[in-house]
N, C-alpha and C positions, 0 to 999 in steps of 0.2 A: 483213277487208280486201275492198273492192269493186273489181271491174274492169269494163270495158265489157261483158263477156260474162256476168258473173254478179254477183249482189249479195253481201251478207254471207252467210257460212255460219252455220248455227245456232250453232256454237261461238263465233262472234264477237259474238253478241248478249249484252246484259246488261240487267238490270232498270234502268229509268229512261232508257235510251237513247231518243232521239227524233229526228224529222226533220219538216220541214214543206214545204209547197208552196203557193204563192199564185197567184191569178188574178183579174183584174178581169173581171166578168161583163158581156158586151156584148149588144147587140140580136142580133147574128149568132149568138152562143153559144146564146141561147134559141131562135132560129129553127132552127138546125141540130139542137139537142137534140130539139126537137119533131118534126122530120122523121125523125131516126134512131129515136127511141123510139115514135113514133106518138101521143104524148100531146099532143093539140091542145086541151086545156082552155083555154077563152077567158081565164081569169085570167092566163095566160101570154102570150097573143097579141093580145087585143082590149082596147085602152085604154078604150073606152067601157064595155064589160062590167066590166072590172076596177075602174072608178070606182064601181060599185054594190056592191062587196064591202067587207068590213072593212079590206082593205089599201089601198083608194082608188087604187091604181095597179097596173100589171102587176108580177108577181113571177116570179122564175126558178123553174124546176122544182126541187123539193127534191132529187130524185135527181141533178140537175146538180151541185149543191154536194156531195152525197155522193160523186159520181164523182171529185171531187178527192182524196178519201181514197185511192181506188184508185191515183191518180197517185203519192202519197207512198209507198205500200206497194210498188208495182210498179217504181218508178224510183229510190227513195232508201233506204228502210229497210223490209224487208230488201233490196228491189231486185230486179233481174232474176233469174228462177228461182223466186221466191216464188209460192205458189199460194194464192189465197183459199179458205178452207174455210167461213167464216161471217162474218156482219156483222149487228149489231143497230144500229138507228137510231132516234133520237128527234128530230123536227123541232121546234125551239124558237122560231124567229122567221123572218120572210120575208127573202129576198135580192132586192134590186132591181137593175135595170140600172145599171151604174156602180159597184156595191159590189165591193170587193176581198175575196175569201174566202180565208182562211188555213186550210188543212187541216193538222192535226198528228196524228201517230201516235206513241205512246209505249209501250215495252215494259212490261207490268205482270205478265206471268207467262210462264215458260218450262217446257215439258213435254218433257224430254230423251228419254224413252222413245218419244215419237211425233214428235220433231223439229218441234214446233209452238210457236208463240209467240202470246200474246194481247196485243193492243194496245188501249189506250184511244184512241179516235178523236174528234176534235172539228173542227168548222169554225167559225170566228169571223169576224165583220165588225166592224171598229173595236173589238176586244176583247170583243164580245158573242157568246156562244155561239148559233149558229143551228142546228147539228146536233151531236149527240153519240151515242156508242155504243161498241161493242167489236168488234174484228175478231180472228178466229182465222186464222192463216196457217201453212201448211206450208212449212218452210224447209229447203233442201237442206243436208245435212251436208258437212263438209270431206272431200274424197276421201282415201281411204287410200293412202299411198305404197306402191308395190310394189317 
């Protein structure tokens, strides 16, 4: 069970459990991410330059889409209190301004002795995978009643 102050406890997780978060990527998102990250690659910021690339137009930072995975894990499943331990990522396709990215995390392994959960993670746009990987998360255990 999740409350405003903590997410799911490790004991509440089960294989196959999943959650998602979606966001439509805007011009402002790309500009803010560039400012926060320091990644000013012109493929993200300069339409004339981007037109000379295989993408033919500006694309969002891959890590902007991947960051939506963090939103799922940190706010929905397992939620507040969960700590990222690791994440693998494979970038499969570009995300463009106006695309709605759906990030999903699904429990694929539970490690009780370490209170860790492994999630398959994907970001899709119109059903097409744009980012995929696996996340390992440390999940708080249920408090012991005294």
